[in-house]
N, C-alpha and C positions, 0 to 999 in steps of 0.2 A: 819392534822396529826402533822405538825410543832408546834403546840400550846404548846406542852410541853417544848418548847425550851425558852420562853419568858423570863425568869427571872434570866438566866444565863449570865450576862453581867458584866464581872470580876471587878475586884479592882487592884490597891489602887488609892488615890486622884489624882487629877488632878496637873500637873506641875512636881510632884516628879517622875513619871513615865517617864514623857517626857525627863526630864533630865538624867534619868539613861539609856534610850533606847539610847539617843544620845552619852553617854559616852561609851556604849558597841559597838555601830558602830564605834567610833574612834579605840577602842582596836581591833576589828576585822580587821580594815583595816591594823593596825599594826602588827597583828599576821599573816595575810597572806603573809607579807613580811619576816617571820621569816625562819629560817631552819626548816627540816621537823619535827624532833622530838618536839622542842621547839613550833613550830607553831601547832602541834597537841594537846600538852598539853594546849597552850594557847586558842586554839578553844573549846575545851572541858570545861575549865575553864568559858570561857564567856557564853557557852550553859548553864552550871548548873547555873550560875548568872542570866541568861535570863528567864530560865525556872521557878527559884524560885521567881523571881520578879513579876510574873502575867503577863497577856498580855492584860489588860484592865483597865477599869475605873468604877467598879460597885458603888462607893459612889459618882460619879459625878453627877450634877443636870443639865446637858447641853448636851442631846443627840446629837444636830447637830455638837457639838465640838468634841465628841467622834467618830462619824461617820467619821469626817475628820482627827482625828489622828489615828484611829485603823489601816488602811492600812500599815503606817509606822511600826508600831510594828509587823505586821504579815511578812511583806517583810524581816524584820530583822531576825525575826526567820526563815524564808526560807534560808536566806543567811548564817546563822550559820550551817542550817541543811545539806546544800550544801556541807559544809567542814566536817560536823560530821554526816553523815546521820542516824547512829544507835541511837542518843541521845534520850534516852527515855522521858527525862522530856520535851524536846523540841517537840517531835512528839506529846506527849498529848496536849501541849500548841497550837501547830498548828491545830489538831483536834478540839479541845475547840473553839479557836480563830476564825477560819474560819466559823465554825457552827455559832457562836454567830453573827458574822459581817452579815453574809448572811442573817440570820433571821431578825434581828432588823433593819438593814440599806438597806436591798435590796428587800427580799422576801415581808415584810410588807407593803413596799411602793407601790406594784403593785396594790393592791385592790382599794385603794382610786383614783388611778389614771386611772384605767380601763375606766370608763364612760366617760372620757375626751379623752384618747388617748390609744385606745385598743393596737395598736402595740407597744407602748412604755412600756404598763404593762406587755405585752408578752415577750418583751425585757428583761424586769427585771427580770421575772420569770425564763427565760433560764440563765441569769446570775447568779441567786441565784443557780439555779440546778448545774452548774458548780463548783460553789464554794463550795456547799454541798459535790459533788463528790470529790473535793481536799481534804476536810476534812476527808471524810470517807477513802480515800487513807492513809493518815497521820495517822489515828487511826489503820488501818490495819497494816501499819508499825510498829507501836508501839507494836501492840501485837504479831507481829512476832518477834519483838527484844526481847520482854520477853519470849516467847513462840515459839521458833524456829520451823517450819513447821506448825504452826497453821493456816496459810491461806489456804494451800493443805487440811489439815484435815477437815476444815470448810465445805469445797465443797465435800469431799469425805464422811463424816460421821459426820453430824453436833451435833448429840447427843454426840457421842464420844469426839469430840472436845470441847463441853461445859463442860466436866467433867475435862478437864485440866486447866479450868479457877478457880482462887481463889478470895479471898475477895481484895487482893491487886491490882487485875486488874480491878475492878468495873469502876473506872473513864474512864479508855480507853474504856472498853466495852460500856459504856454508850454513850460516845460522838462519838464513831464509829456508833454505832446503830442509835443514834438521827440524825446525818448527813446521814446516809443511807436512814432513813425512810423518810426524808424530800426530799431527791434528788428522791425518788420513787413517792412521792406524785406529784412530778412536771413532771413526766415521762410517763404520760398516753398514749403517743404515741410511747413509746420505750420499746417493751416487753422484750429485753434484760435484761433491768433494773428491770422492774417489776417481772421479774422470780426469783430476789434475795429476794423478799419479805419474804419468809421463813427463809432466812438465818438471816436477820435482826431481825425478830421475835424471833429467838432462841438465839440471842445475848441479847436482852433488857430482855427476861425472865429470862434468867441467871443472869443478874444483879440484878433482882428483887429477885430472890432466895439468892444470896449471900449478898445483902445488901438492904433492901427494903427501909431504912432511909438515903440512899445516897443524901447528898446534900440537907437535910431538904425536901426530899420527891420529888426529881426531877423525878424519875422512875415513881412514881404514877402520876405525873402531864402528863408525855408522854401517859401513858394508859388510861387516862380519854379519850383524843382523839381517841386513836388507838381502845381501847376495844369497843368503841361506834359503830364502822364501822366494826366490826368483829363478825361472829357467833361464840357462844360458848356452847358447851352441858350443859343442865341443868340451865343456866342462861342466861337471855336476855341481848343483848349487852348494852342496856341502864342502866341495874341493875348493870352490872360489872363497867361501867363507873362511876357510883355514888359512887360504894365502893372505887374506887381508888381516887375519890374526897374527901371523907371524910377523908382517910388516908394523902392524900396530905396536906388538910387544917390542920389537927392535927400536922402533923411533921414539917409544917412551922409556927405554933401557930397563924394562921390567919393573919399572916404580909406579905403574897405574894397575888398579884392581880391574877397571873397565873391561880391558879385552877378554880376560878369563871369564868374567860373569856373561859377557855378551856370547861368547863361543858356547859356554855352558848351557844357556837359555836356547840360543838359535838352532844348535846343532845336535847336542847330547840328548835333549830330550827327544827330538824328532827321531833320531836314531836309536832311541832306548838304551843308550849307553851310560848306564849309572855308574860304573866305575870311573870313566873319564868324567863325567859331571861332578862327582865329588872330588876328584883330583884337583880339577881346575878351580873349583870353590874354595878348597883348601889353600891353593897359589894364591888366589886373591885375598883371603884371610892373612896370608904370610906377609903381604907387601908391607914394609915399613913405612908408616905414616909420616915418620920423621925424615925419612931420606929427601923427600922434595917437600919442604913446608909450604909452598905455594898449591900442592895438590892435596894438601892435608884433609879438608872438608871434601872434597869430591871422593877421596878413597874412604873416608868414614861412612858417607852415604852409601857408596857400593858394596863396602863390607857388611853393612846391615842388611842390604838386600842379598848378599851371600849367605848370611846367616839364615835369614828367612826361607831362601831357596833350599837349603841343606835340611831344615827342619820339615819342609814339605816334600821331601824326596819320595815317599811312599806315595804320595798323590800321584806324582809324575811318571812312575815306572811301574809296569807290571810285574808280576811274580817272575 
């Protein structure tokens, strides 16, 4: 279910963001020592700058470097949010950043580790689950800040709550639902979390209705994996997954590896179609990471996943 997240590993370039973040940290320390009104103004200004700067490094070609650097940015965002808890830009940045970090640098590390150290792999999955829930909570706070009363409305009458959302809410809705879905996928022994599946689905379906092209097909990438596992009247789950795959590929102009890996994992393994599985993964590996520099890091992470899947093919398919 988390496969729809793999290409959302933010930008800008290495170095520039680190210097900006360090400068903002110094400004924050200074602001916290100021008088109340001046302090609030300074904190909100820092929050605006931090939210606008982005919280990651999508054009970087060194995933290990970003894995080490990202926690500083995330904790800086949380530090400013502690002083300005309703800042919508920072709440979106936190929901997005924690989801991306959890998926790319925690969740995806568990599968290759499992055959060597099951306990360590399970510990990574539990850590990823907690990070996803943290991201979900920031997303819900963002929606609440934009639409007061939304959290209570969502649980009381999801259909009515969905009608309150507009196109300008899609980014927050997407990252809230994506992190929620990923947490649910790692909570098979927690019925209280699984019980929220319908609420998550309502949010993602609403995002699809409002802007199906959001972030070059991100919502469709999510639904490749999700639709493949859910029954739907009149259409087979795998047929629906393929429809989302076609839209995701079209909207990303075949420049993202994510849709190919998502379909290979969600459909080909279930249908035991090894030939298509390998073909899709080779297509993912053939994506030119230089064609869209802003997606370089995401494509590198996904291509690493594709190589691992190809190496494990004998484990997924019977003779």
